[in-house]
C-alpha positions, 0 to 999 in steps of 0.5 A, spaced: 549 477 520 543 472 518 538 475 515 531 474 517 525 476 517 523 474 524 524 480 528 519 483 524 511 483 524 507 481 518 505 476 513 506 476 506 507 470 500 511 471 494 513 478 492 516 480 485 518 487 484 514 491 478 518 495 474 516 496 467 481 524 549 474 521 549 472 517 543 467 521 539 467 517 532 461 517 527 461 511 523 457 515 517 459 519 512 458 526 514 456 531 509 457 538 507 453 544 507 451 542 500 449 535 503 454 531 499 461 528 503 467 532 501 470 526 498 463 524 495 463 531 491 470 530 488 469 523 486 467 523 478 461 519 477 465 515 470 468 511 476 462 507 476 464 502 471 470 500 474 467 500 481 462 495 479 466 490 476 471 491 481 467 491 488 459 491 485 459 498 489 456 505 486 460 510 487 457 513 493 458 506 497 465 507 495 465 513 498 462 511 505 466 506 505 473 510 505 470 515 509 468 509 515 474 506 514 478 512 517 473 513 522 475 505 524 483 508 524 481 513 529 477 509 533 483 504 534 488 509 535 485 511 542 483 505 543 489 502 543 491 507 549 484 507 553 482 500 552 489 496 552 486 490 556 480 488 551 482 492 544 483 487 539 483 491 532 478 494 527 476 492 520 470 493 515 466 487 514 464 484 507 457 488 507 461 494 509 460 494 516 464 497 522 467 492 526 470 493 532 474 486 536 474 486 544 476 480 548 475 480 556 478 484 559 477 490 565 475 496 560 471 491 556 465 494 558 467 501 556 471 500 550 464 496 548 460 503 550 464 507 546 465 503 540 457 502 540 456 509 541 461 511 534 456 506 531 460 500 530 459 493 531 463 490 536 465 482 535 467 478 542 473 475 540 478 470 545 484 475 544 487 482 545 492 485 541 496 485 546 496 478 547 496 477 540 503 481 540 505 477 545 505 471 541 508 475 536 514 476 540 514 468 542 514 466 534 519 471 533 524 469 539 523 462 537 524 463 530 531 467 532 533 460 535 532 456 528 537 455 524 538 459 518 535 454 513 529 454 517 529 461 519 531 464 512 525 461 508 520 464 513 517 470 508 513 473 514 509 472 521 504 478 522 497 478 527 491 476 523 486 481 526 480 478 523 481 471 525 484 473 531 490 469 531 497 469 529 500 466 521 507 465 518 508 464 511 513 460 508 517 457 503 514 450 502 521 447 503 521 450 509 518 444 513 518 448 519 514 444 525 512 448 531 513 448 538 507 446 542 506 453 545 505 455 537 501 450 535 495 455 535 499 459 529 496 458 523 502 456 517 501 459 510 506 456 504 508 460 498 514 459 494 518 465 493 518 468 487 524 473 486 524 477 479 530 482 478 528 489 476 526 489 469 531 494 464 528 497 458 531 500 452 530 508 453 532 513 448 530 519 452 527 525 447 531 532 447 528 539 447 524 543 452 519 539 456 512 540 453 506 536 453 499 535 457 499 534 465 503 528 468 498 525 473 498 519 478 499 513 474 502 515 468 509 511 465 515 514 466 522 511 464 528 512 469 536 512 467 543 512 469 548 510 465 546 505 460 541 502 465 533 504 464 527 502 467 520 503 466 515 505 472 509 510 474 508 516 477 505 516 484 502 522 487 504 530 485 506 534 491 510 538 494 516 538 498 518 542 505 521 547 500 515 548 496 518 545 490 514 541 486 515 533 487 512 526 484 512 521 490 513 514 486 517 507 488 525 507 491 526 501 486 524 505 480 531 508 481 536 505 478 542 508 481 539 509 488 546 511 492 546 517 487 540 520 489 540 528 490 547 528 487 549 531 480 549 523 478 542 521 480 538 518 475 534 522 470 526 522 469 523 521 462 515 521 461 513 516 456 507 515 451 505 509 448 512 506 449 515 513 447 520 517 451 519 524 452 524 530 454 527 530 461 522 533 466 526 531 473 531 526 477 531 523 483 533 527 489 530 521 494 530 513 493 529 508 499 528 501 499 529 498 506 524 498 510 520 503 505 519 503 498 519 509 496 522 515 491 521 523 491 522 526 484 524 533 483 521 536 478 525 541 473 522 548 473 521 548 466 516 542 466 513 543 473 507 546 470 505 539 468 505 536 475 502 542 478 495 538 480 492 533 485 490 528 479 490 520 478 489 517 472 482 513 470 484 511 463 478 515 458 475 518 464 475 524 468 481 523 473 480 523 481 482 528 484 486 528 491 483 531 497 487 529 503 490 522 505 488 516 509 490 510 513 489 503 510 484 499 514 483 491 513 477 491 508 477 498 506 475 499 498 481 501 494 483 503 487 490 503 484 492 507 477 499 503 473 501 504 467 501 497 465 494 495 468 491 502 468 485 503 473 483 497 477 480 496 485 479 492 490 480 491 498 485 492 503 487 485 506 492 486 510 496 491 514 502 493 518 506 488 514 513 485 512 515 483 505 522 480 503 523 483 496 529 481 493 534 483 498 531 487 501 525 487 507 520 492 507 516 495 513 509 496 516 506 495 508 499 493 506 496 488 502 490 488 497 487 483 492 488 488 486 492 485 480 498 489 479 504 487 473 511 490 471 510 497 470 505 498 475 511 501 481 510 507 484 503 508 481 498 511 486 493 508 490 486 511 493 481 510 497 475 514 495 479 520 493 484 519 499 491 518 498 493 511 501 499 509 498 505 506 493 504 500 489 511 496 491 510 489 489 506 483 487 506 475 487 504 475 479 508 481 477 511 477 471 504 474 468 502 477 462 495 479 463 492 479 470 486 475 467 491 469 466 494 470 473 486 470 475 484 464 471 491 460 474 487 461 481 483 455 479 488 451 478 491 452 485 496 458 484 496 463 489 490 469 488 494 476 486 496 480 492 498 487 491 503 490 496 504 497 498 507 502 502 502 507 506 503 514 504 503 517 511 509 512 512 512 517 507 510 524 509 512 522 516 519 520 514 520 527 510 517 533 515 514 538 510 514 533 504 505 533 502 501 530 497 497 535 492 490 536 495 487 541 490 
């Protein structure tokens, strides 16, 4: 069967693995009894430098925009049902204002009233979300009719919420000529970047599993036979039986087929490229549709993972207070064992990426630079868990500074591809992210 991305709604360029009721939304962050929002109360002030450097935001602004993004997500979920003829999407603009897009339709006046009552700005657009989805379906059908040598070079297609259109990304060699009825589709080019898993020489230490607390973003090594891979721990959590686990990336497992069996890959923490005693094993690993893994933590090591923290090097950690859905324009930060803690914004949602021979669904993208070894690390917005790092178009760059400088010479800007944490939790009933 021809492997085509045409059936899946998304747009994402080159992707490389990084191994090694009524609407009543309120736009403003809601304070607790002490006058401070729940997220702000848990956000370390030490983040100010990173937020100022990467986003030009204060910690309070970071939290406020994070909370506003979730209000938008809640509004969108209801508006799709209540106002299907006019609703056209939501996002945060560059100034951090919540925007609701509306097209002409029989329910537009009611939708506008609801959006403005919730405190959001309304933008009039030409096409509703339903109309854009119809265009996307037409593009899907046309791509399915094309020869494999053309369709297989498509990197993705998606609804562009902010641009109120449909976008297609393809290898420059595809030479795709769209039919007249698809002339409004925006075509972007991106050369495929395929990077095989990077193998690390890992010599696990023996002895009891002792050490400091293991936080999201810390390095770990995974071994199966003679194969070793280096990644980052994701969010600490518990499974349906209450067992201590860590949620990371599926492609970090060198033997996914054996996950959950007596031959499953083993996990070892790493500090300064030195491997410590074993702390667990892969109980479940997925690299089709969703890129995630569930690492069961050994009883003698679980005390290290019984925390809700994400590593911020040389500063106090971020403590997770819940989960969130990605929203275009929302501020986010990631932790990774290669590039540390850095921040950016969500640039796209509901995307599909071709990564090696796998197709990942419903991912989101950010403008954060991530490199090999950052895979599996956590992504947060405020103090809310948003996703797990999966791939990047600059994964093999030696430094983020080099990757960013190359954009001056026409190279693609760094793009991070991630798997939403709420998708992972939904696929595994009982699985929870620690939030205490």
